[in-house]
N, C-alpha and C positions, 0 to 999 in steps of 0.2 A: 416253291414254285416247279422244281424239278420234279418232285414227287407227283404232283398234279398232272403234269405232262405225261409222266409215266402210267398213271391211272387211266387217262384217256387213251393211250396207245394201247393198253391192255384190252380195254373194252371194245376199241375199234377192231383189234385183231380177232377178238372173240365172235363178234357180230359178222365180220368178213368171213371166217371160218364156217358159220352156221349159214349163211347165204350161199356159199359155195357147194356145201353138202346138199342143201334144198335144190340147188340148180342141177346138180348132177343127177340127184335122184328124179327129179321131173323130166329131164332130158332123156334118161334111159327108159322111162316109162312110156314116153311118146314114142320112141323108137320101136318098142316092144309092140305098141298098138298099130303102128303105120301098116304093116302088110295085112292085118285082119281088116282094116277099113277099106283098104285098096281091093281085097278080094270081094267084099261085100258090093262095092261099087260097080265092080266089073260085072257081077251077076246081074245086078239091077239094070245095067245098060244093055246086057243080052236080053233080058226080058222085055225091055221097052222096044228094042228093035224087032222082036218076034211079034209083039201085040200090035205095034201101029203106033199112029200119032197121038191117039187118045191115051195110050199108056202112061205117059208122063204124068197126066193129071190124076190117074188113078193111083200110081206109086205115090205121088205127093200126099194123097188123102189115106192112104193105107196106115194101120198101126205099126208101131216098131216091130222089127223082126223078133223072132222067138229068141235068138240068140243074145240080141240086145236087153230084152226083157229079163232073161235068165242073168245076164252079167249085172244088170242094175239092182235086180233082187238079191243077188248072190251076198251073203254075210262076208264081213271082213275077219281074217282069221290071224294075220301076223301083225305085229306092229309096223313092219314097214308098209303094209297095205294102208294102215290107219294114217301113216305119216304122209303117203304119197296122196291121199284123199284130203287131208287137211292142209297140205302145203299150198294148195290151189286157192285156198279161201284168204280173203283179205285179213279176216280176224287173226289168223296164224301169224301174220307178219307184224300186226298191230301188238300182239302179246310179246313177240321177240323183242321189237323196239322199247315197249314198256319195261320188260326185264332188264334191257341194257340200260334205260334211264335210272332203274332203281339201283343197279350195280355201280353206276357213274356217282350217283347221289350218295351212296354208302361209302365210296371210296373218298369223295371229297369231305364228307363230314368226318370220317376217321382221321383223315390227315389234318384237317383244320383243328380238330380236338387235341391230337398229339402235337402240333405246333404250338397251340395254346398252352398246353402243359409244360413244354419245355421252355417257353418264354417265361412263364411264371415262375418256374424253378430257378432259372438264370437270373431273373431280376430280384428274387427274395433270398437266394442262397447266401450264406456268409462268404466272405473274401477276405482272406487274411493277408496282410502285407505288414511291412516294418516302418516305425516311425511315428513320433508324436505330431500334433497339429503345427508345430514350429519347425518340423523337419528333422529333430534330432532322433537318431535311430537306436543308440546305445551311449551309455556314458558309465564312467567308472564311479564306483560307490567306495570312497576312500575310508580307510579305518582311522580311528582316533588314535590308535597305537602307532606309532612311527616305525616300530619294529613289526606291526601285525601285516595282514594281507588285506588287499583291497578287492572287493567284489566287483560284479558287473551286472548293470541293469539294461535289459533289452525290451524296448518297447515295441509290443505287437499290437497291431491295430486290426480290427474288423470293420471292413468297409461296407459290408453287406447289410441287410436289414434283419435277417433272422439269426439268432445267436449261434456261435461256434461251439461245439460241445466237445469235451473230452480233450481240450488243447493240451498237447503233451510235448513242449520243445525238449529237444536234446542238442547240446552243444560241446564242441571241443575247442578249447582254446590254447594257443601255442605261440611261441616266440620263434624268429628265424634270425640269427642262429639261435639254438635252444639255450637259454639260460636257466629256466626252471622246467621242471617236468610238464608236460601237457596236461591240462585240466579237462576231464571228461564229466559231464553233469546231465542228468535227466534220465527218463524212464529207459529200461533195457529194450522193451518191445511194446508194440501197440498192437496187442492181441487180445481177444477175449476167448473163453474156453467153457465148456459145460461138462460136468461129471456125469457120465451115463449111468453111475450107479444110484446116487442120491438125487440127481436132477439139478445140483446146485450149479451156479454160474460164478465164473471170475470175471468181474467187469473191468472196463478201462477206468483208469484214474483220469488224472488231468484236471483242468479248470473250465469253465464256461465264460465265453467273451461275449457279452451282449453286441447286439448289433449298433454300429456307429459308435464304438468306444474303443478304448486302448487298455491294454493290459501289460503289467510290467513282469517281466520275467526275470527273477534275480538269480544270479549265480554267485554263490559265496566262494571267497578264498582263491580268487583267480591268479593274482600275482602279489608278491610282496610290495610293499609301498615303496621301497627303494627302486625296484624296476620301474613302477608306475612313474615315479618323479624322472627316471631317466628318459623314458617314453616321450615326456612332455617337451624334451628339450630338442632344439634344432640339430639336425645331422647326428642324431644319436646312434646311427648304425644298426638298429634293431627293427624288426618288423613284427609287430603284434597283429595276429589273425585270429578270427573266430568264425568257425565253421558249424552250421547247425542245420536241422530240420524241424519243421513244426507240422506234425499230422493231426488232424482234427476231424469231426463228424459234422453233418448238419442233422436237422430234425427229421429229414426223410430217409435217413439211413445210408447215405452216401458219405464215402470216406475221401478225403483230400489230404494233400501232403505238399509243403512248400519247403525249399532248401535255399539257404543264404549263405553268403561270405562277407563278413565285416572286415574292415582293416583299419588300424589306428592311424591318424594323420597328425603329426607332431605340429608344434608351434610354427606359424602362427594361426593355423586352422584349430588344432588341438580338439579334434572330434573324430568320429568314426565315419568312414565312408563304406559304400557297398559295392561290391562287385556285380551282383545281380540277385534276383529273387525270381526262382522258377520252379516248375513242378519237380517234384522228386522222381527221380529214375528207379529208385529202390528205397522201400523202408519196410520195416519188420512186420507190418501189418498185412502186406501184400505177399510176403514170402516167409511166413512163420512155418518153422519146422516142425512136423507132428510130434507130439508128446511121447516119451518114452512109456508112459502109462497108457495101457490100451484102454482104460476107462475114460480118459480125458480126450474130448473132440474140441478140436479148433473150430472157432466160428468166425463169420466175417467181422472186421473191426468194428463197424458200426452197426447198432440195432436198428432195425426198420421198425415202422410202426405197426405192422401186421404182427411181428415177433413179440414187440413189447405187449400188445393186447392178449396174445396168447399166453405169454408169461404170466401176466396179471390174472387171467382166469385160472391158470394152474395153480398158483399159490393163493388164490382168493379163499377167505375163510367160508366153509360151508353155512348156508343160511338156515337158520332155526325154523 
């Protein structure tokens, strides 16, 4: 709505400026012709006084003066003279308002199409969140070996309609106070690159999460089983936290990233809680360092449809 009002204001200002320019030119032209017409009228009055009472009828019937005929037949030379002539015609103003109407219509259609596109993308794009349908966001995957290490299953849900592409979670799991070393798991970067020499690409990894479905991200060997059993007891004096980020792409070439923090709640809850899920303020795809190899060019994290088509044509087999 605000953009439509802005378009109308722009067109209104445009038409107002045109009107002011036209009015100024018309006024200056009338002021220039005023003294000439007054001189002609004065000469005619003197002639009428000399000739007598019948002179007025004679003057009314006589043809235009020579100067007027010359001015009427005089060809126009400059664009300003053409403009001064046309501005007095109603057709000129009809064309101006028709042009303004076309401009307004074009602005409205452009704004409407842009809003339609944005609404479509917002309604169809993938939306990543945490949790299964029953609300469980993560859980331990206990080892069968009492002396082994337990893993961690994190449930990532795509609440959108289109699939989330190249879903590449990375997490850091740690205990406070530190009982075991922190665990880091996931890809080191969310970056694509192209070799300028041979034209080859280094594509993103990750998985595809279909629309309205849940994906299980498994982190192996997070904690020893003895520590997991201790966390499940009441007042164990240990805080277990998992911090991570989930970068992903949509099919239109847009990159997104969500960051989260999970913490373990001991008995009687015995489940993971979430501090929050929000947009990443930093991730490797947005701040990839240039390669030390001058032949390697970093590309945007997500491939656009136009880039995909161009690359397919580039590597397509020649037709026989």
